[in-house]
N, C-alpha and C positions, 0 to 999 in steps of 0.2 A: 187278320189276328196278330198282335203286337209281339214280339220277337224278344225272349229272356234279357237278351244285351240292352235291348231299347228300354223296358222295364227298369233294367239297373241303371240308366242313365239319367231318369227323370228323377228330378229333386225330390226329397221327403217332404211329404205336406207336413205342415206346422199346426199349433192349435189357431183357434180363430182370435185370442187373447193377445197371443206371442206375436203374429203379422198385423194385428190394430197399432201395435206399441212401435211399429218398426217406422222409420223414414223412408217412403217409397222414392227409387234411384230413378232420377227424371233423364231422359235422352237429352243430347247437347243441343241448345238454340240451333234451328236452323235444320236440323236432321229430322227426318220423319221414321216412325217404327212401325215397321210391317203388320198392315192390318189396322193401323190406328187413324181414323179419321180427322179431318181439318177441326171439325167440332171439339174433338177430345183435347186436341192442343190447345186451343182457347180456353179449355176449362181450368187449365193449370191457375191457380191463384197467382197474384204477382205479391213481391214479398212487401210488407206493410214498412211504411214509412214511419218514423218518428212521430210523434203528435206535434212537435215542436218545430220540426223543419220546415223552412219556408217563410216562418213568423218572423217578423222584423222583433230584433231582441231589443228590449227596453233598455233605456239607460239606466246604470248604476250607480252613478255618482250624481250628486245631487250640483245645482248650478252654483250654490257657494263653492263645491270642493272643483268643480271646472274652472271659475274664477281664478281661486288659487293656483291650482297648476299653470294657467295662461298666465301668470302675473309674479311667476317664482325667477328668481335668480340663474339666469342660463349664461352665465358669463364664459364658464370654462366649453363652451363650444366655439371654435375657433370660426371666424369667418374671413379672416383679413386676405387668404386664397382666393378666395368666390370673386368672380363677376358681380358688381351691381347689376342686377336684373330687374330692377324698379325706378320709373323716370319718379321725380320729385312729385308729379302730380297723383301719381300712385300710391305712394307714401303719404303725401299728405291725406290722401282718401283714407286709407288705413289708421291715421292717427285723430282724425274724425270720428270715423266710425266709433273707436276704440274709446273715445273721449264722450261721445254722445251716448254710448251705451252705459255711462256709468261705472265703468269697472274701476276707472282711474280719473282723478283728477288731474289738473295740467302740472298742479306744483310736483305731484306724486311722479307723473311720466316724466316731466323734467329731472328729478330725483334718479329714474331708471335708466335714462340715457345718459346722464353725467350733462345736460345742458342748462340754459336758464329760462324763465318764464318770458323775459323780451324776445330771446332769440328764436323760440319756438313759436311766438306770436306774429313776429316778422317772416317767418317760414310760412305758417299757416297763412296768411295775408296774400302771397303769392297766388299767380294765376297758370302762366305758361307749362308747358310740358318739361322743362328741364328750370325753369325760373327756381334758384334757388340752390343749385345744384352746387355753390362755394359753401353753401351752409354748412357748418358743424352737424347742424340738427340731421341735415338728410343721410348725413353716412351713418351718424349714430342712431338713427331711427330705424334707416333701412336694416341696420348692423341688428338688431334689436329685434324687428320683425320675423327677421331671416333666422335667427336662433330658435324662433317657435317653430318655423316652418318644417328646420330639421331636426326637431325634435318630435315632429307631426301632433302638434299642439293647434288646433283649431280656436279660432275668437268664437268663445261662445255669442249666439245669438239672445242676449239677455232678455230683450224686449220679447221674442215667441218663446224661448222656455216658461218666462214669466205668464205668459198667457195661457201657456199649457198648462202649467201650474195651475193657475187659478181655475182652468176650468175642470179639472180634476177635483181641485178643491169644493168646487162648487155643484158637481157631480155626486161627491161623495155627501154633501151635506142634503142634497135632494136625495139621495137614495134611502133615507131613511122611511119609515114605514106612514101610511096614509095619514094614519090616526094620530102620528107625532107632528106631521105636516101643517094639520089643522091647528095645532096650538102654537105655530110658529105665526109669530107678527110678519108684517112686510118688511123689508128692511127699509130703514129711513134714516140711518146714520144717529149720532147723536144729536140729544135735545138740547139745542139752542135757542130755543123760545123766550129764554128770557135773560137773554145775553144780548147787551145792545153796545155800538160802537159811537166814539164823537165823529160828528159827521157823517152818520147815518141817515139822517132823515132828510139830507138832500144830495144823497149818493157822493159823499165827496170824501168818505174816510182815506185817511192816508194812507198809500201802499208800500209794503215794505217788503216787498219779494219782488225778484225779477220774472219776467214771465216762462222761464226755463225754471224754474224752483216751483213755480203754481202748477206746472205741466207734470213735475216730478209727484207732488201731493193728487193732482186729478189721476194720474195712471195707478198710483196704490190705492187710492180709495175706490177705483172701480174696480178693485179685485175684492172687493167685496162681495161674499157670497149673497146673491140672490139682488144684488142692487144693478139695475142696469142703469144706460145711458141716458133716456129717457127721463127716468125718475129722479137723475143726478143733476139733469137740467132743469126738472123744476124744482130743486130742494134750490139751487145757486138763483133762479130768476127770483124768488120768493124776497130775498135779500136785496133786490133794488125797490126804493119807494118811489121812485119817479121814473118807472120805466118807460123806456119810448117806442115800443114795439110788443109784438107777440111774445109769447113764453119761448125760452130758446129750443130750436130744433136741434137731432144730433148732428146736424151734418156742422152746425154752428161750432158746436164742440169739439168734432172732428177736426175742421180747419184749425182750429186755436191749436190742438194737441198736434198737428202735423207741420205744426213751423218750429224753427230752431233759431236759438237766439236769444240772448238777457233781455232784449226791445221788442222780440218779433212776437206782435198781438199784442201789444200795450194798448191800442185804440178800441180792441174788442170788448165789450160789456162783458162777455164770457171768461175775462181777464181778471176786471173786477172783480165782480160778482163770486167768481171760485174765490178770491182773495178773502172776502168778506166772510161767505163761507167757512172756511178753514181757519180764520182769526179765531171767530167766535167758537168752533169747536175745539179750536185747542185751550181757551179760556175756561169752557164747560169741563172739558177733561181735566183742567187743571192743570197742564203741562207747561214747563217753563220756556221762554222765548231760545229759540237756535242760535246758534251763534252766525247763522247768515242772517238770522233774521236783529239781530242786535248792529254788525256789521251795517248791514244796510241802512237802519236807521240813522247811525251815527253818520253816514253820508247822506242821507235823502232827507232828513227831518228839517233840515233848514231850507231845502227847496220845498216844502210842504209835502212831501213823498215822492215815491219811484215818478217818474214822466212816463204820463200816460198819454202824450199827445204826438211822441215822434216815433214811431216804430221803424221796424229795420228798413223800411222804403225810405226814410229821411236822409238826403244827400249832405257830405259836409263836404266843405272847401278848403282844400291844404295844399301844400306845395308837395312837388316831387322828391323831396328830401327829407319830407315829413311825412311818411304814410302813416295815417291814423289806426287804432286799435281798438277796442271796446272790450274790457275787463268782464269778469263774471257777475260784478255787480251791476253793470249798464251804463259805466265812466268811458267816455271816450277821450284817448288823449294820442298824443303823438309817438310814436316808437322809433328806437334804432337799432342795429346790429351790433 
């Protein structure tokens, strides 16, 4: 029989609704409560994790914003006291990556580092690990990239971001209802069937674009939602009047797109056919000739158009005191620092 004192020590019973609204007091981790089995311990639910935890955060800025941030003036960041921790080749690699991404043109980069076009070309033409260490371009370019490193600004991967954004745009277009999809015709680009160019019948249309310029147009055109590389190969192959082989394969297109240089890939039929295609497309859309196009015509018109016989593998003979350089229009000339 319970004594009076033991009854008094027992906590008063509470109504069911009061107990239901109370937060249970759990024992500290690693300690057991008398009479509680291991199975009961395991039944205690773990705290919930926020739904967004562990997921990769999406970029909150556009590619254009990231490019603008990377190109901004950071001359207020002092680097004179720092050790130059990059070799000439490493600096050249960063410069080439920047220029290849089309974030900056050579002239714009020269202005940014306080150099000139000729000195930059000479520095870029060298090959040794520390070849060009005496050039002012090496010091000023290293300083420019170091300032961005200090500011925690990473060079945007333009091609990757463009590909990602193009894929997202294509996915958004495909995400429409099936009924809508049925009414959307296949992507084939602007109708150019009624456009003809001088020399087209003999596949000798004068070309007034460099290989790099045509590559830019191809990369931009392939972002068209629904347009595949195979379809584009068929579109440009159709521009040949005297084809010497079967329709272009995607590998031929990829090989041409993978080259770098004003005349790299100029002997490929993909280069000529793509130029004709884009020239017809420009005319059909009523767009004016670009400044690059006008400059190329002023340089190459008297030569019958851009040289399509000597590509990047062609060798030039010169003397050691007159290194050669090719400009953005495909002209080769000797340079001096």
